[in-house]
C-alpha positions in Angstrom: 49.4 112.9 93.8 53.0 114.6 92.7 55.3 112.7 94.8 58.4 111.0 93.5 60.1 108.5 94.5 63.8 109.2 93.8 65.4 112.7 92.7 68.7 114.0 91.2 70.1 117.2 89.4 72.7 117.8 86.9 74.7 121.0 86.5 76.4 121.4 82.9 78.3 124.3 81.8 77.9 125.3 78.1 79.5 128.2 75.7 77.7 130.1 72.9 79.9 131.6 70.4 78.0 134.2 68.0 80.1 135.7 66.3 83.9 135.2 66.1 84.9 139.2 67.2 83.1 138.4 70.4 84.4 135.9 73.2 82.1 133.5 74.0 79.3 133.7 76.6 79.1 131.1 79.2 76.0 129.6 80.7 75.8 127.3 83.7 72.5 125.9 83.8 71.1 123.6 87.1 68.0 121.7 86.9 66.6 118.7 89.1 65.2 115.7 88.1 62.4 113.2 89.5 61.0 109.6 89.1 59.0 106.8 90.3 61.2 104.1 88.7 64.9 104.5 89.6 67.7 106.9 90.1 69.2 106.2 87.1 66.2 108.1 85.6 65.6 110.7 87.8 69.4 112.0 86.4 68.3 111.4 83.1 65.3 113.6 83.8 67.6 116.0 85.5 69.6 116.1 82.4 66.9 116.3 79.7 65.7 118.9 81.4 68.6 120.8 81.9 69.2 120.2 77.9 65.6 121.4 76.8 67.0 124.6 79.2 70.2 125.1 77.2 68.1 124.7 73.5 66.1 127.8 75.2 69.1 129.5 76.2 70.2 129.4 73.2 67.3 130.6 71.0 68.0 133.9 73.1 65.1 132.8 75.9 66.0 133.9 79.5 66.2 131.4 81.4 66.6 130.4 85.0 70.3 128.9 85.3 70.2 127.7 88.4 66.8 125.8 90.1 66.3 126.0 93.3 63.9 124.5 95.3 60.9 126.1 97.2 58.2 125.1 99.3 55.1 125.3 98.4 55.7 124.7 95.3 56.2 128.4 94.6 54.8 128.4 90.8 57.8 126.7 89.7 56.9 123.5 88.3 58.7 121.3 90.6 57.1 118.1 92.7 56.9 118.7 96.5 60.7 116.8 97.3 59.5 114.1 100.1 60.8 110.6 102.1 58.1 108.1 101.3 57.8 106.6 104.8 54.5 104.0 103.3 52.0 104.3 101.0 48.7 102.9 102.0 45.1 102.2 100.3 41.7 102.0 101.9 38.5 100.5 100.5 35.7 102.2 99.0 32.0 101.9 100.3 30.0 100.3 97.0 27.1 102.9 98.3 29.3 105.8 97.9 28.7 108.2 94.9 31.9 108.3 94.0 33.7 106.6 91.0 37.2 106.3 92.8 37.5 102.5 93.8 40.2 103.2 96.7 41.3 106.5 98.4 45.3 106.3 98.5 47.6 107.6 101.2 51.3 108.0 101.4 52.9 109.2 104.5 56.3 111.0 103.6 58.6 112.9 105.7 58.7 116.8 105.5 61.7 118.8 105.4 62.0 119.5 109.2 61.4 115.8 109.5 57.8 115.9 110.7 55.5 113.2 109.3 53.0 114.1 106.2 50.1 112.5 105.0 48.9 112.7 101.5 45.7 111.6 100.9 44.2 112.1 97.3 40.8 112.1 97.6 39.4 113.0 100.9 39.8 116.8 102.0 41.7 118.0 104.2 41.4 121.7 105.0 44.1 123.7 106.7 43.3 126.6 108.5 46.0 129.2 110.4 44.8 131.7 113.6 46.6 134.0 111.5 44.5 134.5 108.5 41.3 134.0 110.6 42.9 136.9 113.3 43.5 139.1 110.0 40.0 138.3 108.9 38.1 139.0 112.3 40.4 141.7 113.7 41.5 143.8 110.7 41.5 147.2 112.8 44.5 144.5 115.1 46.0 142.5 112.5 47.0 142.1 109.2 45.6 139.9 106.5 48.9 138.9 105.1 49.9 136.8 107.7 52.1 139.8 109.7 50.9 140.4 112.8 53.2 143.5 113.8 50.6 144.1 116.4 50.7 140.7 118.2 53.4 141.0 121.2 55.1 137.6 122.2 57.1 137.0 125.3 60.4 136.7 123.7 60.2 140.4 122.2 60.6 143.4 124.4 57.5 145.6 123.6 58.7 149.3 121.3 56.7 151.6 123.7 59.5 150.7 126.0 62.4 152.6 123.4 60.9 155.6 124.0 61.8 155.3 127.5 65.0 155.1 126.9 64.9 158.3 125.1 63.5 159.9 127.6 66.6 159.1 130.1 68.8 160.3 128.3 67.7 163.7 127.8 67.1 163.9 131.5 71.2 162.6 131.5 72.0 165.5 129.0 70.2 168.7 130.6 71.7 166.9 134.0 75.3 167.5 132.8 74.6 170.7 131.4 72.9 172.0 135.0 76.3 170.1 136.4 78.7 171.6 134.5 77.2 175.2 135.0 77.4 174.5 138.6 74.0 174.3 139.3 71.8 172.2 141.4 71.0 169.1 139.5 69.3 166.6 141.8 65.8 167.6 141.6 66.2 167.0 137.8 67.2 163.7 138.8 64.5 162.9 141.0 62.2 164.2 138.2 63.5 162.0 136.1 63.0 159.0 138.2 59.9 159.2 138.6 59.1 160.1 135.1 60.8 157.1 134.4 59.1 154.9 137.1 55.3 156.3 135.4 56.2 155.4 131.9 57.7 152.0 132.4 54.2 151.2 134.8 52.0 152.8 131.6 54.6 150.6 128.8 54.1 147.8 131.3 50.2 148.0 131.4 49.6 148.8 127.8 51.7 145.6 127.1 49.6 143.4 129.1 46.5 144.8 127.8 47.8 143.7 124.4 48.8 140.1 125.7 45.4 139.9 126.7 43.7 140.7 123.7 45.7 138.4 121.7 44.7 135.7 124.2 41.3 136.5 124.1 41.3 136.9 120.2 42.9 133.5 120.2 40.3 132.5 122.4 37.0 133.5 120.1 38.8 131.6 117.3 36.9 127.9 118.4 33.6 129.5 118.9 33.6 130.7 115.1 34.9 128.0 113.7 31.8 126.0 115.1 29.6 128.5 114.3 31.1 128.4 110.6 30.8 124.8 110.0 27.0 125.0 111.8 26.3 127.5 109.5 27.6 125.9 106.7 25.9 122.1 107.2 22.9 123.7 107.7 22.8 125.5 104.2 24.3 122.2 102.7 22.5 119.3 104.7 24.1 116.8 102.6 28.1 117.9 104.2 29.3 116.3 107.2 32.5 117.4 108.9 34.9 116.9 111.5 36.6 119.6 113.2 40.1 119.1 114.5 42.7 122.1 116.5 46.1 122.0 115.7 49.0 124.2 117.6 48.8 126.9 115.3 45.2 126.9 113.7 42.4 124.4 112.8 42.1 121.0 110.9 39.1 120.4 109.3 38.2 116.7 107.2 35.3 116.4 104.8 33.6 113.2 105.8 30.4 112.5 103.3 32.1 111.6 100.4 35.6 111.8 98.7 36.1 114.4 96.2 39.5 115.6 94.1 41.7 118.5 94.9 40.8 120.3 91.4 36.9 120.0 92.3 35.1 123.3 92.6 33.4 122.7 95.7 37.0 122.3 97.1 38.3 125.5 96.5 34.5 126.8 97.8 35.5 125.3 100.9 38.8 126.7 100.8 37.7 130.0 100.5 34.3 129.3 103.1 37.2 128.3 105.7 39.5 131.0 105.0 42.2 128.4 104.5 46.3 128.5 104.3 46.7 130.1 100.7 50.7 128.1 100.9 48.4 125.3 101.5 45.7 125.9 98.6 48.4 126.3 96.5 50.2 123.1 96.9 46.7 120.5 96.9 46.5 122.3 93.7 49.7 122.2 92.1 50.5 118.1 93.9 46.8 117.4 93.5 46.2 115.8 97.0 45.1 116.7 100.5 48.1 117.4 103.4 47.6 116.5 107.2 51.2 116.9 109.5 50.7 113.7 111.9 54.3 114.5 114.0 54.9 117.4 116.4 57.2 120.0 115.0 60.9 119.8 115.9 61.3 123.2 117.6 57.9 122.5 119.7 59.5 119.7 121.4 60.7 119.6 124.9 63.7 117.4 123.8 65.1 120.2 121.3 64.5 122.5 124.2 66.8 120.2 126.5 69.2 119.5 123.8 68.5 116.0 123.4 67.5 116.4 119.9 68.8 118.7 117.4 66.1 121.2 115.7 67.2 120.7 111.8 67.3 116.8 110.5 71.1 116.5 108.8 71.3 115.8 105.5 68.6 117.5 104.1 69.7 116.8 100.5 70.1 113.0 100.9 68.6 112.6 97.6 71.5 113.3 95.9 74.1 110.4 95.9 77.5 110.3 94.5 76.4 110.0 90.8 75.0 113.3 91.0 77.4 115.7 89.8 76.7 118.6 91.8 77.1 117.0 95.3 80.2 118.3 96.6 80.9 116.4 99.6 83.0 113.7 100.1 82.3 109.6 100.7 83.5 109.9 104.3 81.3 113.4 104.9 78.5 111.9 103.2 78.3 108.8 104.9 78.8 110.5 108.3 75.3 113.1 107.3 73.7 109.6 106.5 74.1 108.4 109.3 73.4 111.3 111.3 70.7 111.6 109.5 69.4 108.2 110.5 70.3 108.3 114.2 68.1 111.6 114.3 64.8 109.9 112.9 65.4 107.1 115.3 64.9 109.9 117.8 62.5 112.1 116.7 60.2 109.1 116.0 60.7 107.8 119.0 60.1 111.2 121.1 57.4 112.3 118.6 55.3 109.6 120.9 54.9 112.0 123.4 53.3 114.4 121.7 49.7 115.2 120.0 49.5 116.9 116.5 46.1 117.9 117.0 42.9 117.6 119.0 39.4 116.3 118.1 36.9 118.9 118.8 33.3 118.0 117.4 31.9 116.5 113.7 29.4 118.5 112.4 26.1 116.8 110.1 23.6 118.3 107.6 19.8 117.3 108.5 20.4 115.1 104.7 24.2 113.9 105.7 23.2 112.4 109.1 21.5 109.6 107.3 23.9 108.3 105.0 25.8 105.8 105.2 29.6 106.8 105.9 32.5 105.7 103.3 34.8 102.8 103.9 37.2 104.4 102.5 36.8 107.8 104.8 36.2 106.6 107.9 39.0 104.0 107.8 41.0 106.9 107.1 40.0 109.1 109.6 40.5 106.3 112.4 44.2 106.0 110.9 45.0 109.7 111.1 43.2 110.3 114.5 45.7 107.2 115.5 48.8 108.6 114.0 48.0 111.8 115.8 47.1 110.5 118.8 44.0 112.6 118.8 42.9 111.0 122.1 46.0 111.0 124.0 46.2 113.2 126.4 50.1 114.7 125.6 51.0 118.4 124.8 50.1 119.4 120.8 52.8 120.3 119.0 
């Protein structure tokens, strides 16, 4: 798993004198560095990466000047940067067909403050509702993650905007009639009548769309359960646990351990319509991930202003020995203090929520007779406790 303990960043300005007749070219290059040993080694790594980029620039290559951290390792080759909270090892059952001795688990805190499980060889498949809607109902929902046809309680229906166009037209006509000295009371009556009718029609359409969305969401759980049932019928050695999350589903393969790079994992990702970002992150970082605690913006404490929506000091990795940190010592100390307090408050409030809900287990006829791996069983029990799946709590 690619989860470094220490991070640093280094920025340096360079000049290149091509000829005596031309002015010098300048380039400011910034790179991240990481290490599992120390902060100093992470900074040394950042400086070496700056040096490598500088040599490429001198050679005439078109380089990225300022390296930026991108979510889900968007093809930039930078490991995920999350604070490590704890590490665990789960022993393997001796009867397991997998040669791995242990299952390694690293719990991290992600960019918005939630705790995340990162496990090296127990397959976790993340599925989003939006992807399933796009697959099942392509005529109503796009397949690329955008759902323009889905109304939300916060957005005003676009159809009602047309009503105001009619209102303005009627007012304009009424003004002309009044200017000509004609009777225009009948026009106002027609205007209000048409407006009321159009508003009623728009509201009915919005209610129908909202009801369709509700019905379509409700159809996803039966679809997913049927999908898993068909899978274990055709692959009788496989076993899965299904969970429902606030915006989708989580599936854990429990019949054996497996590496993220295994071709079977890619087959599962495709078959279950796994989230594309999750697939990319799993493959690059070589681990499976599962969020254990609530997303802050789904918590009532954020709405009630008891907890800030964003975790403070997201760049807490970079200390005073990093060149690119401009904050004063006093300001940085205040930010780090605010971050620690936010984490204390968040972890306490998060106990009032569950990350997912356990639905059902599915096993092929051959897998149902196999002994379950000790490591997998231990991880599943740990996962269910951490996610509070059996608690009667709101999902967030």
